[in-house]
N, C-alpha and C positions, 0 to 999 in steps of 0.2 A: 408566212405559211403555217408556222406552228400554232398560231392563234386560230386560224381557220380549221386546222385539224382538231384542235381542242374542242371547238364548237361542234364539229361533226361528231366527235366521240361522245359529246354530251347528249346527243339525240338518243343514243342507245342507253345511256345511264350506266351506273356502276354494276348493275346486275348482268350486263351482257357486253363485255368489252372485247375488242379485237385481240388484245394481248392474251387474255385467258382462253380465247378460242384457239390461239396458236399453242398455248401451253398444254391444255388438257384435251383438245380436240383429237378424236381418234384418227381423223384423216387430214389433219391440218397441214401436213407436209406435201400433199399432192398439189400439182399445179391447178387441177380443176377446183379443188376445195379453196385454194387461195384466190382463184379468180372469182369464185362465188362470194368469198369474204369481202373482196374489193367492191363488188357490186352492192352487197348488203350495207357496208359502211360508207358508201359513196366516196370512195377514195381510189386512187390509182393502184394498179397491181404493183408498181414499183415501190409504193409506200408500204404495202404488205411485205414485200420482199426485204425492204430496208429494215423493217422492224424485226422480222424473223431472223435475218442474218446476223443481227447484233448479239444474239444470245447463244451461249455455249451449249445449252441443253436443247435448243431448238434446231438451229442449222450449223452450229459450231462443230469443231473437230471432236468434241466430247458428247455429241448427241447420240442417243440410242445405244449406249454401251451397257453391257450386262454387269460390269463391275467398275468401281472407281477407287483409285488410290488417293488418299489425302496427301497433298504436297505443300501444306501450309508451313509457316516458319517454325511452329512448335514441333511438328513431326520431323521437320528437317533437322532441327537441333537435337532431337532425340535419337537421330540416326537409325530409325526403325523401319523406314519405308522400303529400303532395298529388299529386306527379308519379306515384307508384305507383298511386294510385287512378285518376288520369286515364288511365293506360295500360291498366289492367285494364278500364276501361269500353269500350275498343275491342274487347274480346273477350267481355265478359260484360255482362248488363243489371245495373242498379243493385240489383235485388232478388236477384241471384245472388251478390252480394258482401257478406261480413260482415266483422267485425273481431275481432281477438284481442289480448289485453293484451300479450303478448310471445312471440316465437318463438325467443328466445335467439340470434338472428343479429345481436347488438349490435355485433360487431366490424366488420361491413360496412354495417349499416343497409339502408334500402330493402327491408325484409323483407316477404315475402308468402308465402302458401301456396296451392297449386292441387292439387286431388285428393289431399290428404293428403301432399303433398311440399313441403318448405320451400325457399325461394329468397331470395337477397339480393344486395346489391352491384349489379353490372352485369347481373344476370339479367333485370331488368325490360326491358332493351333487346333481349332475345331472346324476348319474351313470345309472339309468334306461333309461333315454333318450339317453345317449351315446351308450348303448348296443343295445337297440331295434330299434333305428333309424340309427344305424351304422354311428354315427358322427365321422368325422375325423379332424375337425377344432377346435383346442383348443386355445382360445384367451389368450396366455401367456402374462403377463405384467411384464416388468422389465425396469429399467432406463438405458439409454445409455448416459453417460456424458463424455465430453472431458475437461480435466483440463489443457490443453496446448493451446497456442495461435492459432496454425494451426493444425487441426486434421490430423493425419497420417493414423492410422488404422481404425478410425471411419469416415473418409471422405467419402461422398457419391459418387457413380459412376453413373452419369446420362446419359452418352453417351458412350456405349460400344466401338463403332468404334473409337471414339476420344481417348478413354482410351488406346487402343492398338496402336494408332499412334506413341506413344513414342517408342514402340519396333521397328517400321519401321525406325524411325530416328536413333536409336542406332545401327541398323544393318549396317548403313553406316560408323560407327566409328570403330576404332581399338578395337577389342574385348578384348585384354589384358588391354588396358586403361580403358575400361568400368569395367572390373573385379577389377581393382585397386581401382576404386571408391567405390565398395562394401567393399573392405578391409579397405580403409581409413575411411569409415563411422564408423567403430568400431562395426558394427552389430554383436551381439552374439546370438547363438541359444536360442530361446524363449521356448523351451520345458522343460527347467529346468537345463540342463548341462552348458549352457552358453559358448559353444565352438565357437571360431571366425568363422563366416560364410565365409568370403573371403578366409581364409586359407583352409577351407574344399573344397571350389570350386576350388581353385588353385591346390590342391592336385589331384583332379579328372581330371582336365584339362591337367595336366602334364603327365598323363599316356596315352600311345598310345594304342588304342583299337578300333576295328571297331564298337563295340556295347557298349553303355553306357545308363544308366537310371537315371531319376530324380524321386525320391519317396517322396511324402508328407505324413508325419506321422500324420494322423488325427484320431488316435485311442485314443482320449482324455478320459482316464478312471479314472483320478484322481477325487475322490469325491470332490464336491465343485467347480470344474472347468467347465466353459461353454463358455470361450472366443473363443476357436476354433470353437465350434458350432455356435456361433454368426457370426464369419467371413464366415463360409461356407454357412450359411443360408442367410446372409445379404450382404456379400462382396466376393462372390466366385471368381469373376474376379480378385480381388487383389491377391488372392492366386495363381490362374492360371497364372497370368502375371509373378509372381516371379519364378514359375516353368519353364515357357517358356523362361525366361531370363537365368535361370541357364542352360537350355538345349543348348541354343545358345552359351553360354560362355564356356561350357565344352565339347561340341560336342555330345550331346545326342538327340535322336529323339523321345523318349517316356517318358511321364510323368504319373506316377501312383499315384492315391490318395487312400490311405487305410483308409476308413471311417468306424467307428464302427457301427454295426448294430443297436445299441441303439439310433442312430440319424437319423431316417427316413427322417425328413424334410431336413436335411443337404444333404443327398444323392439326394433327389429330386431337390433341388435348384442347386446343382453342376451339375447334369445331364442336366438341362436346360441351365446352363452357358456354358457347353461344346458344346451344339447344337448352341448356339449363336456364340461361338468362331469359329466353323466350317464354319458358313455362312460368316465370314469375309474374308476367303480365303487369309490369309496372305502368303507372299512369304517365307515360311519356311516349311520344312518337319518335323512337330512335331505333335504328337497326344496325347490325354489324355485317360486314362482308370481308371475307378473306380473299386476298389476291396472292397467288402463289408465284414466287419468282422463278427465274429460269437460268440462273448461273451468270450473273453480271455484278461484279463488285461495285461498280460505279453507281448502281441503283441505291446504294446507301447514302448517296448525296441527294439532298431533298428535292431539288428541281429535276434531276434525272429520274428519281423515283416517281414523281408525278407524271412526267412524260411517259414513263413505262406503263403506268396504270391506264393512261389514255390510249395506249396502243401505238404511240409514236416511237421512233428510235430514241432511246433514252440518253440524249445528249444534255450536258449541263447548260442551264440557262443563265444569261446575264441578269444580275439583280441591281437596282429595282426593275420591275415591281417584285416585292417579296410575296411568298405564298399567302401570307395573311391578307394581302390585297388582291392578288390574282394567282390562285393555286390550281387545284384540280378542276379541270374543265373551265378554267378561267374564273372560278368562284373563290371567294375568301376561304382560306383553309388553314387550320391549325395542324401542324405536323411536328410531332415529338417522338422521342425515342421510347422504347418499351419501359425502361427503368424510370423515366420521368413520369409517365402515366401511373406507374405502380406506386409511386410515393404519395399520390393525392389522397387516398382514403385515410391514411394515418394523419396527414396534415389537417384534414377537415374533420377529424374526430376530436376536435378541441385541442389539437397538439401543434397548432401553427407557431405559437411562441416557443414551445419546447424544441420544435424543429429548427427554429432560427438560432437557438442558443447552442446547438450542436455545430461545431466547426470553428472557423476563424473570423466569422462575421461577414466574409465575402463568399466563401464556399461553405454552405450550411447543409445540415442534415446528414444522412448516411450515404455510403457509397458501396456498391458491390464490387469486389475485386475477384478476378479469375486468376487462379494460380495453376500453372501447367505441371506436367509430370516431373519437372526438375526439382520440385519441392517434396519433402517427406510426407506431407499431408496436403496433396493438391485438392483444389475444389473452389467453392464459392465462399467468400468471407465478406460479411457485412461489417463495416467499420464506420465510425464517426469521421466526418471530414476533419482534417487536421491531425489524424492519428499518425505517429511516427511510422515510417515505412519499415523500420527495423522491428517494430512491435508486431506488425503483420507477419513478417518473415519468421519471427520466433514462435508465433502462434501456429504457424504451419510446420513446425518442427525443424525449421532450417532447410538447407539445401540437401538434395539427395545425391548430388554429384558436385565435382569441382566446377564452379562457374567463374567466368571473368566479367560478365555483364548481364544486365537484365534489359530486355526490350519491352518497354512499358507503353501501352496505349495503341497497340496495333502497328501495322507496317509504317504508319506515318508518325508514330510516337518516338520518344527519345530512347537512345541506347545509353543506359546508365552503367558506368563501370562499378564493380563491387565496392571500390574504395569510396564511392560517393553516396551510397545508399543511406548512410547514417546522417546525411545532411537534409534528407527529404521528408516531408510530411505529405499525407494523402490529401491534397487539395490543388486546385488549379494554380494558385499563386506561387506556392513553393516550387512546383515543377517549372513554371515559367521563369521564375527568378534564377534558377540554376541552369537554364538553357535546355530544358527537357519539355515533355508534354504528357500530362496525365491521360488525356484522351478518354478512351473507354475503360481504362484501368485494367486492361489485361496484362499479365506479366508472364513473359517467356524467358526462361533461363538459357543463356548462351554459354555452352560449356567450353572449357579450355581447348578442347579438340577442334573446335570450329575455327577456320581461318576467317579473319575479319574481311579480308579482300574478297573471299568467296561470298561472305554475307552481304557485302555491298552489291556485288554482282546479282545476287538473289533479289535484293530490293529493287534494283533497276529493272530486272527482268519481270518482276511482278507488276510494276507500274506500267511497263510497256504493254504487257498482256491485258491489263485491265483498263487502260485509258479509253475514254469514250471517243477520242480522236478529234474532238472539236477544236481544241487549241493546240497549236504547234509546239509551244514550250514543253507541254506534257507529252504529247504524242511522239515528237521527234527527239526531245531531250532525253527521255527515258531510254529510247533505243540507242542513241549515241553514247549515253552513260554506260549502258550494258556492254556495248561494243568496246568501249575504252578499257573497261576493267577486264573483260574476257580476253582481249588481246594481250594485256599485261600478264594475266594468269598463264596464258599459253606461251609466254616469253617471246611474243612477236614484236610488240611496241611498248615502251615504257610510257607511263601516264604523264602528260604535261600538266603540272599542278595549276598553272595559271588558266589553262583552258578548262580544267575541271571546275575551278572556282567560278569562272564565267558561266559555265553551264548550270551550276547549281543556283547561282544568282538569277539567271534568266528563268529557270523553272519556278523559283520562289516568287518572283515579281510578276511574271507574265502568265502564269497558269490561271485558269478560270475558277478552279475549285481546289480543295485541300489535297487531292491526289497528287497532282504535279507540284503543287505549291508546298506540300507537306513532306514529301519523301526526302528532300534535301536535309531535313533536320537530323534524322538518325544517321545519315551518311556523314554529315559534318561532325556529329558527336563521335563517330568512329575515327574520323580523321584527326580529331583533337586528342582523344584519350588513348588511341591505339596507334600512334604515329610510328612506333617501332615496328609494328607489323606491316604498315603501309609503305614505309620508306623504300624497301627493296623494289617496289613496283613503280616508283617515281623516277623521272629522269634524274641523273646523277647529281647535278648541281642543286636541284630542288629537293632531292631526298634529304640532304644534310640540313637544309633550311627547315623542311617539314618536321624533321626529328627534333630540331631545336624548339620549334613552335610547340610541338606536342609536349616536350619536357617542361617548358615554361607553364603550359596550361595545367599540367598535373602537379605543379609545385604548390 
């Protein structure tokens, strides 16, 4: 069925998709309009309803709200959101206020959105002015620091025409030789998986097909992460150049940027950059298209993202086939993260070997790290792969409060106790060897005041809310996990440790994607390193055993 729907969606092409009609259509929520959409796209009304009902900002409980409170992990740890909600209630009724998982304002916290504009930090103290004067400009302040000799991702772009001159020069070279430079640089996907970029592009290039696509995954939903937002707002041409180059090397004529709706400034900046690109009139048939998200974390998973663009319900797909074989509309597709594309210009400016020498040989180049408000100098830090984590923390002025752990890599990343940070370097291998995950390299500080039992319940609740529902280990496992911990917190039923271990193993092994399969990692980290906090909530005989296990793990 999904293949048939993909082909039906292909008839209309990328410039007129069912999903975007539902997102931006003025009357897209009416039954008559949806009936017309079903006829136009040659699909059943149930398909239109199934698509619309998936998204929080279309048919969900948070659709059509006037104000939104960020309830992401960083703002939770900052303890700022109760005050934000209280202040918003002075201007809005409770049914006019919704919530959003993360607005990417993690450096300042106290994040909220009004009329499609994001605010944070001290903005909440000027709420009346924001509401009654319709203010749209929030002066967000965060540090941007480069800890390498020559900036790569944080380098300024002062002359757009000159910046794209490199593409004109590379067009004159053998395209396979250019692609080989990408491969030789050792660049790996920066979205968290760390897959070799050159290998992915080569795979798509080798497939013969009249139609191919380049897709940029800018659905940055990991709480604590705002590096993609930084690049789209401040360096959109770096991202677009990487997409353009990928299109040239694999034979694609269309680049799609899937940007989450929670990032309005990123969408505006990218739209402006596309207009600037169009005025250059480069000698290549390649166009850009922005697809605006609608509040679904799972669309950060590549196959769900592709189904979303097509107007289908964004459920995770079983692989193979991989997107490079059968991706958007069933066509070969290169799909990479924002930061991955943004690295291409520097690499192909004669720096492929220099890029390869940065890092540990397996994790090469530079990496952007997002530091939240728990640091004295929160913001974006560009570091060489292999940089000691302690060096990054020192550059950020250390911690702004007493912390007991860092949650690194988003909700599916590892929870690193403060006692372990001196053992880690910023690369995929170091984190994996120590039982953690670098992921997107966002860092959230977990303060001493946060209960780790509550934090586990928060992670399970997040997974349950964001699961696509296709596989039961994720869909049901997250709900059961949240129930298990919430009952223990409410002093109703102690946690059966053996049952919990079975649940986590089932989610790890049985889930189709990294959401259900990844959330057990931070939970297991907490169970290992914070056993003393967890043991009172376990059944008596198992509590003493868990305490012993935790003590041994910390030796």
